[in-house]
Backbone as CSV, one residue per row, in Angstrom:
resi,resn,N_x,N_y,N_z,CA_x,CA_y,CA_z,C_x,C_y,C_z
1,UNK,123.228,103.015,162.048,123.109,101.947,161.071,121.764,102.016,160.349
2,UNK,120.703,102.398,161.098,119.388,102.509,160.484,119.395,103.608,159.422
3,UNK,120.103,104.671,159.725,120.175,105.805,158.796,120.860,105.374,157.487
4,UNK,121.911,104.586,157.593,122.616,104.099,156.412,121.698,103.229,155.558
5,UNK,120.900,102.385,156.182,119.961,101.519,155.468,118.903,102.343,154.735
6,UNK,118.434,103.409,155.392,117.425,104.265,154.784,118.002,105.013,153.570
7,UNK,119.224,105.517,153.713,119.874,106.224,152.608,120.112,105.263,151.446
8,UNK,120.568,104.056,151.754,120.794,103.055,150.711,119.497,102.701,150.002
9,UNK,118.425,102.547,150.777,117.117,102.255,150.191,116.658,103.406,149.288
10,UNK,116.835,104.632,149.735,116.427,105.806,148.953,117.235,105.883,147.650
11,UNK,118.534,105.621,147.710,119.368,105.645,146.511,118.963,104.552,145.527
12,UNK,118.701,103.365,146.044,118.267,102.273,145.176,116.901,102.564,144.553
13,UNK,116.004,103.188,145.325,114.696,103.552,144.803,114.837,104.597,143.690
14,UNK,115.673,105.591,143.879,115.915,106.604,142.854,116.543,105.991,141.591
15,UNK,117.485,105.068,141.797,118.108,104.396,140.657,117.071,103.566,139.900
16,UNK,116.172,102.911,140.629,115.123,102.113,140.006,114.180,103.006,139.201
17,UNK,113.788,104.132,139.749,112.898,105.061,139.052,113.589,105.632,137.815
18,UNK,114.854,106.013,137.956,115.603,106.542,136.809,115.717,105.487,135.716
19,UNK,115.941,104.241,136.106,116.035,103.159,135.133,114.694,102.959,134.417
20,UNK,113.597,103.017,135.150,112.272,102.863,134.560,111.983,103.996,133.584
21,UNK,112.341,105.208,133.955,112.144,106.349,133.055,112.989,106.177,131.799
22,UNK,114.212,105.685,131.948,115.073,105.435,130.796,114.476,104.401,129.848
23,UNK,113.890,103.340,130.399,113.271,102.303,129.579,112.076,102.874,128.816
24,UNK,111.247,103.645,129.513,110.080,104.250,128.865,110.531,105.188,127.749
25,UNK,111.544,105.996,127.996,112.047,106.924,126.985,112.584,106.163,125.767
26,UNK,113.340,105.107,125.992,113.903,104.341,124.886,112.806,103.664,124.063
27,UNK,111.785,103.149,124.716,110.672,102.535,123.976,109.942,103.584,123.141
28,UNK,109.715,104.737,123.723,109.065,105.811,122.987,109.914,106.224,121.783
29,UNK,111.202,106.385,122.005,112.113,106.761,120.922,112.110,105.690,119.824
30,UNK,112.084,104.425,120.208,112.022,103.335,119.239,110.748,103.394,118.408
31,UNK,109.624,103.694,119.046,108.361,103.809,118.313,108.379,104.986,117.353
32,UNK,108.913,106.110,117.807,109.004,107.292,116.938,109.870,106.977,115.720
33,UNK,111.004,106.318,115.937,111.893,105.973,114.826,111.249,104.957,113.886
34,UNK,110.464,104.037,114.438,109.774,103.060,113.594,108.742,103.745,112.707
35,UNK,108.003,104.695,113.266,107.021,105.443,112.474,107.738,106.205,111.359
36,UNK,108.880,106.827,111.669,109.662,107.550,110.659,110.160,106.592,109.573
37,UNK,110.637,105.418,109.978,111.102,104.417,109.006,109.961,103.983,108.096
38,UNK,108.789,103.756,108.642,107.630,103.366,107.852,107.263,104.454,106.856
39,UNK,107.290,105.710,107.294,106.974,106.831,106.406,107.995,106.931,105.272
40,UNK,109.276,106.764,105.611,110.322,106.846,104.595,110.244,105.689,103.601
41,UNK,109.896,104.496,104.079,109.722,103.350,103.170,108.568,103.594,102.211
42,UNK,107.477,104.162,102.721,106.337,104.470,101.854,106.731,105.522,100.823
43,UNK,107.465,106.543,101.249,107.919,107.580,100.325,108.846,107.002,99.256
44,UNK,109.742,106.088,99.670,110.633,105.433,98.712,109.849,104.635,97.684
45,UNK,108.840,103.893,98.143,108.021,103.102,97.222,107.281,103.999,96.233
46,UNK,106.756,105.124,96.713,106.065,106.055,95.828,107.031,106.641,94.801
47,UNK,108.249,106.951,95.233,109.245,107.501,94.304,109.677,106.459,93.280
48,UNK,109.814,105.208,93.691,110.154,104.145,92.742,109.046,103.978,91.703
49,UNK,107.790,104.070,92.138,106.667,103.974,91.210,106.705,105.139,90.228
50,UNK,106.931,106.343,90.733,107.006,107.527,89.876,108.177,107.429,88.899
51,UNK,109.314,106.912,89.356,110.483,106.747,88.494,110.172,105.775,87.347
52,UNK,109.510,104.674,87.653,109.123,103.716,86.622,108.165,104.330,85.619
53,UNK,107.219,105.122,86.118,106.275,105.793,85.223,107.000,106.785,84.315
54,UNK,107.961,107.515,84.870,108.720,108.476,84.069,109.600,107.785,83.030
55,UNK,110.178,106.638,83.388,110.971,105.886,82.409,110.097,105.419,81.247
56,UNK,108.894,104.952,81.572,107.966,104.520,80.528,107.573,105.700,79.639
57,UNK,107.300,106.837,80.250,106.945,108.027,79.480,108.105,108.467,78.584
58,UNK,109.316,108.424,79.119,110.486,108.811,78.328,110.662,107.874,77.130
59,UNK,110.504,106.582,77.339,110.665,105.644,76.225,109.572,105.857,75.177
60,UNK,108.374,106.261,75.617,107.294,106.543,74.670,107.621,107.770,73.826
61,UNK,108.122,108.819,74.467,108.455,110.047,73.738,109.633,109.857,72.797
62,UNK,110.508,108.908,73.093,111.725,108.726,72.300,111.572,107.689,71.190
63,UNK,110.377,107.144,70.992,110.185,106.160,69.916,110.394,106.831,68.561
64,UNK,111.058,106.151,67.636,111.341,106.758,66.332,110.101,107.218,65.583
65,UNK,109.035,106.440,65.606,107.835,106.871,64.872,107.185,108.087,65.522
66,UNK,107.310,108.249,66.838,106.800,109.437,67.529,107.617,110.656,67.121
67,UNK,108.938,110.508,67.044,109.807,111.613,66.624,109.486,112.007,65.185
68,UNK,109.271,111.016,64.316,108.933,111.307,62.921,107.583,112.012,62.833
69,UNK,106.634,111.588,63.632,105.308,112.200,63.633,105.394,113.670,64.046
70,UNK,106.169,113.979,65.070,106.338,115.368,65.513,107.082,116.167,64.452
71,UNK,108.108,115.570,63.848,108.877,116.273,62.812,107.992,116.624,61.625
72,UNK,107.136,115.720,61.226,106.260,115.990,60.075,105.133,116.958,60.449
73,UNK,104.498,116.718,61.592,103.312,117.492,61.961,103.620,118.885,62.475
74,UNK,104.484,119.003,63.471,104.718,120.288,64.116,105.817,121.096,63.434
75,UNK,106.809,120.422,62.896,107.947,121.136,62.320,107.882,121.232,60.801
76,UNK,106.935,120.547,60.177,106.785,120.598,58.728,107.931,119.955,57.974
77,UNK,108.602,119.005,58.596,109.730,118.338,57.945,109.208,117.172,57.098
78,UNK,109.999,116.787,56.108,109.628,115.676,55.245,110.898,114.924,54.871
79,UNK,110.729,113.719,54.420,111.891,112.932,53.979,112.472,113.553,52.716
80,UNK,113.758,113.480,52.565,114.428,114.041,51.384,114.190,113.133,50.179
81,UNK,114.086,113.757,49.029,113.975,112.978,47.785,115.326,112.324,47.518
82,UNK,115.305,111.129,46.948,116.582,110.466,46.664,117.497,111.305,45.768
83,UNK,116.945,112.123,44.908,117.773,112.955,44.013,118.489,114.066,44.787
84,UNK,117.945,114.444,45.940,118.546,115.526,46.743,119.601,115.033,47.706
85,UNK,119.783,113.732,47.813,120.742,113.164,48.764,122.127,113.092,48.106
86,UNK,123.113,113.634,48.781,124.501,113.613,48.273,125.321,112.779,49.260
87,UNK,126.014,111.782,48.729,126.868,110.925,49.540,128.300,111.421,49.408
88,UNK,128.949,111.688,50.507,130.326,112.172,50.508,131.215,111.030,50.987
89,UNK,132.215,110.707,50.205,133.141,109.619,50.573,134.527,110.196,50.767
90,UNK,135.288,109.551,51.552,136.675,109.978,51.804,137.622,109.309,50.874
């Protein structure tokens, strides 16, 4: 009977140690995942900021007066004279 009690005690002690190791592992895993989540949130915020900056830049480049300025300056284009304009009707 004493032997059975000792074996039962040893099994319960091993189960307790295994449970403690499991808890420590899960807490560590939770911390690692939290750090990863924090890093990903920061990366998302940086990308959202960059996206907003790019949208602003795109709207600046697409302004009609900017397009006209590039057409006149770099491409040598000019507005057509009214006499050169032909209207085609159906």
